[in-house]
Every structure is written in C-alpha cells, then in structure tokens.
C-alpha positions in Angstrom: -0.2 -0.1 0.2 0.6 3.3 -0.5 0.4 6.4 2.1 1.1 10.2 0.9 3.3 12.1 3.3 3.5 15.2 3.8 5.6 17.8 5.8 4.9 21.0 8.0 7.1 23.8 8.5 5.4 24.9 12.4 2.5 24.3 13.8 -0.8 25.1 12.6 0.2 25.2 9.5 -2.8 23.9 6.9 -2.7 22.4 3.3 -5.1 21.6 0.7 -5.1 18.6 -1.7 -7.0 19.4 -5.5 -6.6 18.4 -8.9 -5.3 15.1 -8.0 -5.6 12.1 -10.0 -5.8 8.3 -8.2 -6.9 4.8 -8.7 -7.5 2.9 -5.4 -8.4 -0.5 -4.3 -9.4 -2.6 -1.3 -6.4 -4.3 -1.0 -6.6 -8.0 0.8 -5.9 -8.7 4.5 -2.5 -10.1 5.7 -4.1 -13.7 5.7 -5.4 -13.7 2.3 -2.2 -12.5 0.8 -0.8 -14.8 3.1 -2.5 -17.6 1.5 -2.8 -17.0 -1.8 1.5 -16.8 -1.9 1.5 -20.2 -0.2 -1.2 -21.6 -2.8 1.0 -19.9 -5.4 4.1 -21.7 -4.0 2.1 -25.1 -3.5 0.9 -24.8 -7.4 4.9 -24.6 -8.5 5.9 -27.8 -6.6 3.2 -29.8 -7.6 2.4 -28.4 -11.3 3.5 -31.5 -13.3 1.2 -33.7 -10.9 -1.5 -31.1 -11.6 -1.6 -31.7 -15.5 -3.8 -34.6 -16.3 -6.0 -36.1 -13.2 -8.0 -39.2 -13.7 -11.7 -38.8 -13.4 -14.7 -40.8 -13.8 -17.9 -39.1 -16.0 -21.3 -39.5 -15.9 -21.0 -42.7 -17.7 -18.4 -44.0 -15.2 -15.7 -44.0 -17.3 -12.3 -42.5 -16.9 -11.6 -39.0 -18.7 -8.6 -36.9 -18.5 -9.2 -33.5 -16.7 -7.3 -30.6 -15.4 -7.1 -30.0 -11.7 -8.0 -26.2 -11.6 -8.0 -26.6 -7.7 -5.5 -23.9 -7.7 -6.3 -22.0 -11.4 -9.9 -22.2 -11.2 -10.7 -18.5 -10.2 -8.1 -16.7 -12.6 -9.1 -18.9 -15.1 -12.6 -18.0 -15.2 -12.1 -14.4 -15.1 -10.0 -14.5 -17.9 -13.0 -16.1 -19.5 -15.4 -14.0 -18.8 -13.6 -11.2 -19.7 -13.4 -13.1 -23.5 -16.9 -14.1 -23.3 -17.9 -10.2 -22.6 -15.8 -9.6 -25.8 -17.2 -12.2 -28.2 -20.9 -11.3 -27.1 -20.4 -7.7 -28.3 -18.9 -6.2 -31.4 -16.1 -4.6 -31.7 -17.6 -1.1 -31.5 -20.0 -1.9 -28.9 -17.7 -2.5 -26.0 -15.8 -5.3 -23.9 -13.2 -5.6 -21.2 -9.5 -5.2 -21.9 -6.9 -5.4 -19.8 -4.3 -2.6 -19.4 -1.7 -1.4 -16.7 -1.9 1.8 -15.1 1.0 4.0 -14.1 1.5 2.1 -11.1 2.1 -0.9 -12.5 -1.7 -2.2 -11.6 -3.3 -4.4 -14.3 -7.3 -2.8 -14.6 -10.0 -3.8 -17.0 -11.3 -1.0 -19.4 -14.4 -1.3 -20.9 -14.5 -0.4 -24.6 -18.1 0.4 -24.9 -18.6 3.4 -27.3 -21.9 5.0 -25.7 -19.9 5.0 -22.3 -17.2 7.0 -23.8 -19.3 9.3 -25.7 -21.4 9.8 -22.9 -18.3 10.9 -20.9 -17.2 13.3 -23.1 -17.8 16.9 -23.8 -20.5 17.8 -26.3 -18.1 19.8 -28.5 -15.6 16.6 -28.7 -16.9 13.1 -28.7 -14.1 10.6 -28.1 -14.6 6.8 -28.7 -12.4 3.7 -28.1 -9.2 3.3 -30.6 -9.6 6.8 -31.7 -6.0 8.7 -32.0 -5.8 11.9 -30.3 -3.4 14.2 -30.0 -2.3 15.3 -26.4 -0.1 17.7 -24.3 2.3 14.0 -24.0 2.1 13.6 -27.6 -0.2 11.2 -29.7 -2.5 9.0 -27.7 -5.1 6.3 -28.3 -8.1 6.1 -26.1 -8.9 2.5 -24.7 -12.3 2.9 -23.1 -13.7 4.2 -19.8 -13.5 2.8 -15.8 -15.1 4.6 -13.3 -16.6 7.3 -15.0 -13.4 8.4 -16.7 -11.9 8.4 -20.1 -8.4 6.2 -20.0 -6.0 6.8 -22.9 -2.7 5.1 -24.1 0.6 7.4 -24.6 2.7 5.4 -27.1 6.0 7.5 -26.9 5.6 7.1 -23.0 3.9 3.7 -22.6 1.9 4.8 -20.4 -2.3 4.1 -19.7 -3.5 7.3 -18.0 -7.2 8.9 -17.8 -9.0 12.3 -17.8 -12.2 13.0 -15.5 -15.0 14.7 -17.8 -14.1 17.9 -16.4 -10.6 17.8 -17.1 -11.3 16.5 -20.9 -14.1 19.2 -21.2 -11.6 21.9 -19.8 -8.5 20.2 -22.1 -10.6 20.1 -25.3 -12.2 23.8 -24.7 -8.4 24.9 -24.5 -7.6 23.0 -27.8 -4.9 20.6 -26.4 -6.8 17.8 -27.0 -7.5 17.4 -30.6 -8.7 14.0 -32.8 -6.3 13.1 -35.3 -7.8 9.8 -36.4 -11.0 8.3 -36.1 -11.5 4.7 -35.6 -13.3 2.9 -38.8 -14.9 0.1 -36.8 -19.0 0.4 -37.7 -21.7 -0.6 -35.3 -22.9 -4.2 -35.8 -25.3 -6.2 -33.8 -24.4 -8.2 -31.2 -23.1 -11.5 -31.9 -23.5 -14.9 -30.5 -21.1 -16.4 -28.0 -18.2 -17.8 -30.2 -18.0 -21.4 -30.7 -14.6 -21.4 -29.1 -15.8 -19.5 -25.6 -18.0 -22.6 -25.9 -15.5 -25.4 -25.9 -13.7 -24.0 -23.5 -16.7 -23.4 -21.0 -17.3 -26.9 -21.4 -13.3 -28.5 -21.0 -13.0 -26.4 -18.0 -16.2 -27.7 -16.2 -16.6 -31.0 -17.8 -13.4 -32.0 -18.0 -12.7 -33.0 -21.6 -9.1 -32.0 -21.8 -6.3 -34.2 -24.0 -3.3 -35.0 -22.8 -0.5 -32.3 -23.1 3.3 -31.7 -22.1 5.8 -29.3 -21.2 7.5 -29.3 -24.5 4.0 -28.3 -26.2 3.7 -25.7 -23.1 7.1 -24.0 -23.8 6.3 -23.7 -27.4 2.6 -22.4 -27.0 4.6 -19.7 -24.9 6.9 -18.7 -27.9 3.7 -18.3 -29.9 2.4 -16.3 -27.2 5.3 -14.2 -26.6 6.0 -13.3 -30.5 2.4 -12.7 -30.7 2.7 -10.1 -27.7 5.8 -8.4 -29.8 3.7 -8.2 -32.9 0.7 -6.6 -31.6 2.5 -4.6 -28.5 0.4 -6.2 -26.2 1.2 -7.9 -22.8 -0.2 -11.6 -22.6 -3.1 -10.6 -20.5 -3.6 -7.8 -23.0 -4.8 -10.8 -25.7 -8.2 -11.2 -26.7 -9.9 -14.2 -27.9 -9.2 -13.0 -31.6 -5.7 -12.4 -31.1 -4.3 -16.1 -30.5 -6.7 -17.4 -32.9 -5.4 -15.5 -35.7 -1.8 -16.3 -34.6 -2.9 -20.1 -34.3 -4.2 -19.9 -37.8 -1.1 -18.1 -39.1 1.1 -20.5 -37.5 -0.9 -23.7 -39.4 -0.3 -22.1 -42.6 3.3 -22.7 -41.9 5.3 -26.4 -42.3 8.0 -25.2 -39.4 8.3 -27.5 -36.7 6.6 -25.5 -34.2 3.5 -26.1 -36.3 3.9 -30.0 -36.4 3.9 -29.9 -33.1 0.3 -28.2 -32.8 -1.1 -30.2 -35.6 -2.5 -33.1 -33.3 -4.5 -30.3 -31.0 -7.9 -29.1 -31.9 -8.1 -24.7 -31.6 -9.8 -24.7 -28.8 -7.9 -27.6 -26.8 -4.6 -25.3 -27.4 -6.4 -21.9 -26.1 -7.5 -23.8 -23.1 -4.0 -24.5 -22.7 -3.0 -21.0 -23.0 -5.9 -20.0 -20.5 -4.3 -22.0 -18.0 -0.6 -20.7 -18.7 -2.1 -17.2 -18.8 -3.4 -18.0 -14.8 0.1 -19.5 -13.9 1.8 -16.2 -15.0 -0.7 -14.1 -13.0 0.2 -16.2 -10.2 3.9 -16.7 -10.1 3.8 -12.6 -11.0 2.5 -12.6 -7.2 4.9 -15.0 -5.8 8.0 -13.9 -7.4 9.0 -11.2 -5.0 9.1 -13.5 -2.2 11.0 -16.2 -3.9 14.9 -16.6 -3.5 16.4 -16.5 -7.1 20.4 -16.4 -6.1 20.7 -20.0 -6.4 18.2 -20.7 -8.1 18.3 -23.5 -11.1 19.8 -26.9 -11.6 22.5 -25.7 -14.0 23.8 -22.6 -12.0 27.7 -22.7 -11.8 29.8 -21.4 -9.3 33.7 -20.5 -10.5 35.4 -21.9 -7.4 39.0 -20.3 -7.5 41.8 -22.6 -7.1 45.5 -21.8 -6.7 46.3 -25.0 -8.4 47.0 -25.0 -12.4 42.8 -25.3 -13.2 39.9 -23.7 -11.8 36.9 -26.0 -11.6 33.4 -25.4 -11.8 30.5 -26.9 -9.8 26.8 -27.3 -8.9 25.6 -24.6 -6.2 23.3 -27.0 -5.4 25.6 -30.0 -5.1 28.7 -28.3 -3.6 27.7 -29.0 0.3 28.1 -25.5 1.5 25.2 -23.4 -0.2 21.4 -24.5 0.3 19.6 -23.9 -2.5 16.2 -22.6 -2.4 13.9 -25.4 -3.4 11.2 -23.2 -4.3 13.2 -20.9 -6.7 14.7 -24.4 -7.9 11.0 -24.7 -9.1 10.9 -21.7 -10.7 14.0 -22.6 -12.8 12.9 -25.9 -13.9 9.8 -24.1 -15.2 10.8 -21.1 -16.5 9.9 -22.1 -20.3 6.1 -21.6 -19.1 6.9 -18.1 -17.9 5.9 -15.4 -20.4 9.1 -12.8 -21.6 6.8 -9.9 -20.5 6.5 -11.6 -16.6 10.0 -12.0 -16.5 10.8 -8.2 -17.4 7.8 -7.2 -15.4 9.7 -8.8 -12.4 12.5 -7.6 -13.9 11.7 -4.0 -13.9 10.2 -4.2 -10.3 13.7 -5.8 -9.0 15.8 -2.9 -10.8 13.5 -0.3 -9.0 13.6 -1.4 -5.5 17.0 -1.7 -5.6 17.8 1.4 -7.2 19.4 4.3 -4.7 17.6 6.9 -3.7 19.4 10.1 -4.8 18.2 13.3 -2.7 17.9 16.7 -5.4 19.0 19.9 -5.2 17.0 23.0 -4.1 17.3 24.5 -8.0 16.2 21.7 -10.2 18.2 22.7 -12.7 20.9 21.9 -10.4 22.8 19.1 -10.5 22.4 17.5 -6.9 25.5 16.6 -4.8 25.4 12.7 -4.9 25.9 12.7 -8.6 29.4 13.7 -9.3 30.8 15.2 -13.0 33.4 12.7 -14.6 36.1 14.2 -17.2 36.7 12.6 -19.9 39.4 13.0 -23.0 38.1 11.3 -26.0 40.6 13.2 -27.9 43.9 11.3 -26.6 41.6 8.1 -26.1 41.0 8.0 -30.0 41.4 4.4 -31.5 44.2 5.1 -33.6 46.3 6.9 -30.4 45.8 4.0 -28.3 47.2 1.3 -30.5 50.5 3.0 -30.8 51.0 2.6 -26.8 52.2 -0.2 -25.0 49.4 -2.1 -23.1 49.9 -0.2 -19.7 49.9 3.0 -21.0 46.7 2.1 -23.7 44.7 1.1 -20.3 45.4 4.4 -18.8 44.5 6.3 -21.4 41.2 4.9 -22.7 38.2 6.2 -21.7 37.7 3.0 -19.9 40.8 3.4 -18.0 40.0 7.0 -17.1 36.5 5.5 -15.7 38.2 3.5 -14.0 41.7 4.8 -12.5 41.1 9.0 -12.9 37.6 8.3 -11.8 38.2 5.6 -9.0 34.9 4.0 -10.3 36.3 0.7 -9.5 36.7 2.0 -6.0 32.9 3.0 -5.9 30.6 1.5 -3.2 27.7 -0.7 -5.4 25.3 1.8 -3.6 27.1 4.2 -5.6 26.6 2.4 -9.0 22.8 1.8 -8.4 21.8 5.2 -8.7 19.2 6.5 -11.1 19.1 10.1 -11.7 17.3 12.0 -14.4 17.8 15.5 -14.7 14.9 17.9 -16.1 17.0 18.6 -19.6 18.1 14.7 -20.1 14.8 13.9 -21.5 13.9 10.9 -19.1 18.2 9.4 -19.5 19.0 7.5 -16.6 22.5 8.3 -14.7 24.9 8.1 -12.0 27.5 10.5 -12.8 27.6 13.4 -15.6 30.5 13.4 -18.1 32.5 16.6 -18.7 34.3 16.1 -22.4 37.3 18.0 -22.1 38.4 20.4 -24.6 34.6 19.6 -26.4 32.1 22.3 -26.2 29.5 19.8 -25.5 26.7 19.6 -22.7 25.7 16.3 -21.5 22.4 15.9 -21.6 22.4 12.4 -22.2 24.4 11.7 -25.3 27.5 12.2 -24.1 26.6 10.0 -21.1 25.6 7.5 -24.0 28.7 8.3 -25.7 31.3 7.2 -22.6 29.1 3.6 -22.2 29.5 3.0 -26.3 33.0 3.5 -25.8 34.2 2.2 -22.3 31.9 -1.0 -22.3 31.6 -1.7 -26.3 34.2 -0.4 -28.7 37.4 -0.4 -26.3 36.9 -4.2 -24.6 36.5 -5.8 -28.1 39.0 -3.2 -29.6 42.3 -1.8 -28.2 42.0 -3.2 -25.0 41.6 -6.9 -25.8 39.3 -7.7 -23.0 37.2 -9.4 -25.3 38.7 -11.4 -28.3 37.5 -13.0 -31.2 36.5 -16.8 -30.6 38.5 -19.3 -32.1 35.9 -19.5 -34.8 37.3 -15.9 -36.0 39.9 -18.2 -38.2 38.3 -19.7 -41.3 35.0 -21.3 -39.5 31.6 -21.1 -41.7 29.7 -20.0 -39.0 29.7 -17.9 -35.6 33.0 -16.4 -36.5 31.7 -13.3 -35.0 31.7 -14.3 -31.4 33.6 -12.5 -28.9 35.1 -14.4 -25.6 37.2 -12.7 -22.5 40.9 -12.9 -23.3 42.7 -14.8 -21.1 46.0 -14.4 -18.8 48.7 -17.0 -19.3 50.7 -16.9 -15.7 53.3 -19.4 -16.9 52.8 -21.7 -14.5 53.5 -18.6 -11.6 51.0 -19.7 -9.3 51.8 -16.8 -6.9 51.6 -14.1 -9.9 47.3 -16.3 -10.8 46.6 -15.9 -7.2 48.0 -12.3 -6.5 45.8 -11.6 -9.5 42.6 -12.8 -8.3 42.7 -11.7 -4.8 43.1 -8.2 -6.1 39.5 -8.6 -7.6 37.6 -5.3 -5.9 34.5 -7.1 -4.5 34.1 -4.7 -1.9 35.4 -1.9 -4.1 38.2 -1.1 -1.6 40.7 -3.2 -2.1 41.5 -2.8 -6.1 45.3 -2.3 -7.1 46.3 -0.5 -9.9 46.9 -2.2 -13.6 49.1 -4.7 -14.0 50.0 -5.8 -17.7 47.4 -4.0 -19.8 43.6 -5.2 -19.6 43.6 -8.1 -21.6 43.4 -11.2 -19.2 43.2 -9.0 -16.2 40.6 -9.6 -13.7 40.0 -6.7 -12.1 39.3 -4.9 -15.5 36.9 -7.8 -16.3 35.2 -6.8 -12.8 35.1 -3.4 -13.8 33.8 -4.4 -17.3 31.3 -6.1 -15.6 29.8 -3.1 -13.6 29.8 -1.0 -16.5 27.6 -3.3 -18.5 25.5 -3.3 -15.6 25.1 0.1 -15.4 24.0 0.6 -18.7 21.1 -2.1 -18.4 20.1 -0.1 -15.3 20.0 3.1 -17.3 18.8 1.3 -20.6 21.7 1.8 -22.6 22.5 -0.8 -25.4 25.8 -2.3 -25.3 26.4 -4.1 -28.2 27.7 -7.6 -26.7 28.4 -10.6 -29.0 29.1 -12.8 -26.7 28.4 -16.4 -27.2 26.0 -18.4 -25.2 29.0 -20.4 -23.5 29.3 -16.8 -21.2 25.4 -16.4 -20.9 23.9 -19.5 -20.2 26.1 -19.6 -16.8 24.8 -16.4 -15.7 21.0 -17.3 -16.4 21.5 -21.0 -14.4 21.3 -22.8 -18.0 23.8 -25.9 -18.6 26.3 -25.7 -21.0 27.5 -28.6 -23.4 28.7 -29.9 -26.7 26.4 -27.1 -28.2 28.2 -23.9 -26.6 31.4 -25.4 -27.1 31.0 -25.8 -30.7 29.3 -22.1 -30.9 32.7 -20.7 -30.2 35.5 -23.7 -31.3 33.8 -25.9 -33.9 37.1 -27.7 -34.6 38.4 -28.8 -31.4 34.9 -29.7 -30.7 34.4 -31.8 -33.6 37.9 -33.2 -32.8 37.0 -34.3 -29.3 33.4 -35.8 -30.3 35.5 -38.1 -32.6 37.9 -39.2 -30.1 35.2 -39.7 -27.6 33.7 -42.3 -29.6 37.3 -44.2 -30.4 38.0 -47.6 -28.7 40.7 -48.2 -26.5 42.8 -49.9 -29.2 41.6 -47.3 -31.8 42.9 -44.1 -29.5 46.3 -46.0 -28.7 46.9 -46.8 -32.3 46.2 -42.8 -33.2 46.9 -40.8 -30.2 50.0 -39.1 -31.7 47.8 -38.2 -34.8 45.2 -37.0 -32.8 47.5 -34.8 -30.5 49.5 -33.4 -33.8 45.9 -32.7 -35.1 44.9 -30.4 -32.0 47.9 -29.4 -31.1 48.3 -27.6 -34.9 45.3 -24.9 -33.9 47.5 -23.5 -30.7 50.0 -20.6 -31.6 53.5 -22.1 -31.3 54.4 -19.7 -28.2 51.6 -21.3 -26.3 53.6 -24.9 -27.2 56.8 -23.7 -26.5 55.6 -22.6 -22.6 53.7 -25.7 -22.2 57.2 -27.6 -22.4 55.0 -29.9 -25.4 57.4 -31.9 -27.9 55.4 -32.3 -31.4 56.1 -34.7 -33.8 57.8 -32.7 -36.2 59.9 -30.8 -33.3 61.4 -34.6 -32.8 61.7 -35.0 -36.4 64.1 -31.8 -36.2 
C-alpha cells in the first residue's frame, strides 16, 4: 500500500489537496495475501502432477481432466473477459486489460456509448480513436469508474481524464482528434464456438493430454504475438490467439507440426491455464529467493592449482539452494517474457539508490559527480600505438576506472538512477564533461561514454574481449567474442595475486598491471559498466556466445555451446570420444598433432610440449 507523506514547517500549518488523480482498490488482508502466496507456491511445486488427473464421467468411464483447484479463479476471470468480448461487437464494447502508471492491472470497458457519454459535447471520443494530447499522440482505450482512459505510446503509459478535465482540455485546444477508428456498429454476436468449448472443457473435464514441451512452444507463440501486437499476454483477446494459431498452421515449421494434432479449443484452453499460472507467479516472485535458483547454476571456485573448477551450487555442500527458486528455474519455459521483464523492472526499481534532489531543479544533485573524460587522447589510432599499460590508462575505460576511481565506488553509488530535467528521461549515476569539447551532457555524452568504455574499447584496443577460435576460417559464428585469458606461465603466486586483487567490495583494488587483456580486475570493472548500462537502458552490443550467457542465467552448457566458439576442437573431441581404447592407442599421436596444430607456437613452447615435427627435426 502507498501512504502519502506531507511535511509541515511549523504548528497550525494547513494545506489543501486538489486537482489530483488516483486509482485505489481495497487491498486484501494479510491472511488472504499469505494464503495466496502459499497456494501459488504449492501450484509450482505440484505443477507436473496437476497436469492430468483421472476422473470418472457420468458414464463411469475415466477421462482426463486438468485440476483447476489452484487456477480455477484466474481461469474463470479470464474466460469471463473473453466472453464479454465475444458477445459484443468490437465497437459496442468489451473488457480489455491494461497496466496503469502504478503498475496496476485494470479492466477497461471499450463500450463506445459510455465513452461518448463521458466526452464533452463539442468533441465526442470513442475507443481506439487517435488523439493529440499534451504528452504526444495517444489512443483512447475506453472508460472505467466514470473516466476516459488513454494510452501514450511514446511514454508507454495508460492514464485517464475525468470528464471535467477533458472538457477543459478540449476547450483549450490541447486535445484534438487525429484519426477516428473505422469500425462500425454491428449487432451483438452470439457467444463464439471457441468460448463455448472452453467453458465445456473447463467444467466437464474433456481435456486431451499435454506435455511441457508443447507448453514451452505455446509460450513462444504467445511471446511472438505480444511482440507483433505490442500487448501483454493478459491484454490479448480471443481473436488474437486464434489468428496466431491460424497463421502458424499455414507454415510448415517444427512448431506448427507440434500443434498439428490438437484442436484450436484445446490450445486456447492451455493458453488460459498458462496465463493464469503467470498471473500467480507474478504475485509470488517477490517472495522467492532466486540467487541459487536453477539446477544448471555454475559457481567458479578460485583455486591456486593449475586449473579452476566449476561445480553446481546445489551439490557443493556449502550453499543451500531455494527449493521454490529451483522450481521456478525448472519451469522457466512456462513463463512469458513479459512476466520476467515485469519482475526485472520491479527488481531494478526496488534496488535503486535514492538521490536527494537539489533545491534548484536545474542544478546537479550533490550525490551525482561530474567525471572529466578526454576522448581526444583516447582515440583508437592513438591507443594502438601505445604499450598495454599506457593504453589502458589513456582509454575512456581506464579514465573511468582509475582517474575517476569508479572501480572503488561503493555499489550503492553505482545503483543511482537520476534523471535531470533536461535529460529527456535518460537515467544516470554521474555526469560527463568532455575535455576540449564544447558539449553539454544532456544524455548524449553519457551514452557515448558507455558506447566507448563498455563496447568499442573492450572488444578493440584493450582486448578484454577477443575473437573466438571460430573467427579463424569457421563457416558459422565467426563474429563471436570471448573473454581473454592471461597466461601466467605456471606462476601460481602471480595468478593468486591477480585473483585476490578483484575489487569485490570496491576498497581493495590495485593499479593496472599488464594492461587490460586477461586482467580479472578489468573484467570485473567491465561487468560493472555493463550493469550500469543495463540499469539505465543503454544498449551495449556484446556479441558474446551462449557459453557466457547460459551460466549467468543458470542454464547448463555442453557440446553445442562449445561448438559455437570452437567448432574444430569440438568436432575433434567428439570423434576422439567415440574411439575404442585400441583405436585411441594407435592414433593418439596423430590426434595430438591435429589438436596442437591449432595452438600458437609460443603457447606450445611454454607448455613444454614436443610435437612430432619437432622430434623429427
């Protein structure tokens, strides 16, 4: 719940609140809230067992039925909304789900007569009309609680006008109609056959068998439909899903073949269940520990022998994983992309550090520093002519890391998301001052710094990212980049020193050693820059392989991911894998020569390996 906080300077001060807009709902009790959380947790833990349960029909014969004990209320609510849309013409009315400014989902009535009644006499507004507002172009959504709701696409906001406010805006010429919706009134239609079948399936239990693979494919179809229509899954109407399934049936893809044996009503019923599941998970996610949630989560444990090893967090014995978080990780394929994004946005907002504003809104807050950057001396042609140490220091990456000491900043400072009144919505945690350049930072210079420090320089002159082995003549994935590794030449003390110099707390970082390539300290700071860019919605083009991304998301890696960056080694190892003991003993020297031929001569010399050609010489 949100409570307004009002401050007074002295006793007997008074204030009046007027011209405000709000939307309130009666919240559930703590007991009901806890019961909803426990019920949602039980739903996830027992999802596989709830798919199909045997039950007897009126003829005493066993049929399959989906257990709606946990999802019945949500499924019935969605079905009623679909029914309201199918029993009315699109112009005459129906219910659509939209998200408000406060991230609240509401059902808006698209009845044209109600909208016309609430509009001023000089300008009648109807659902789906495109209008001009003080926020830019908007589309009329419908009505709710005596107000007209509209959607501003540029700001991705759904707001409303009261009848008095709309009358004043129309009189002042602020609100104007740009384009009328072309739909015409038609007689009310009868309930669609699909909805009838859905209701029959839901209450009689005649549902065919299903499996999780088809569930995942259906989620992919829904995600694609949402992207095409610009809607959330809960905003989709029955015809949207039917049209997507019809288009899918016209293709000859593998996904279409998986749905070929199922009726449209059965697929729609399954979408109904998945949508209800996502609504439950959306309410449950804030209470789940996701830090060690997935079975493929990998932890790299530093060891000062010649190798580092990776182990599953759940099996290492020292870290207890969350069983509910683990379950969400297993069922991640059943969650819509927008369900995940919604939780991600809430997480970013909850962990953002508050920034106290200055007295003058045009002045920079004291907690947001200004960093001077010299882009001229950090030009690509200048950096390539310098040794690695000087190259790191002069780069924009190095100026942020060492001159501005950002590698020693407390994580709390990095999580600020301040937006100046002149920044056009660009969030930031510092301001930029380009030396010898007459530009003001209103968002553009800030984004340019991340383009250089987190994209161009790491994959260019600093060699933090280097081309994968497939870049050397491979037919596919030749553009993938991977993190550079440092050759310590067997010096365990030097490797240990580099590992210990990682600034985990931002207070124990050392100066640069041998340049950025293979330096764990620089790789750590590179990750911080990417994290800041993600928080502030700055696109960073990182062409990293799945071998990097999958462990970060807790997914396992295997031959497929290795093949993506090094197809030659993968194919060689797969062929060696199937050799018998006798075949390996007779061809070991040949295979060793083939694999070592891909290593640079300097690497072979440092490893102390004598190849067949060297022995012959």
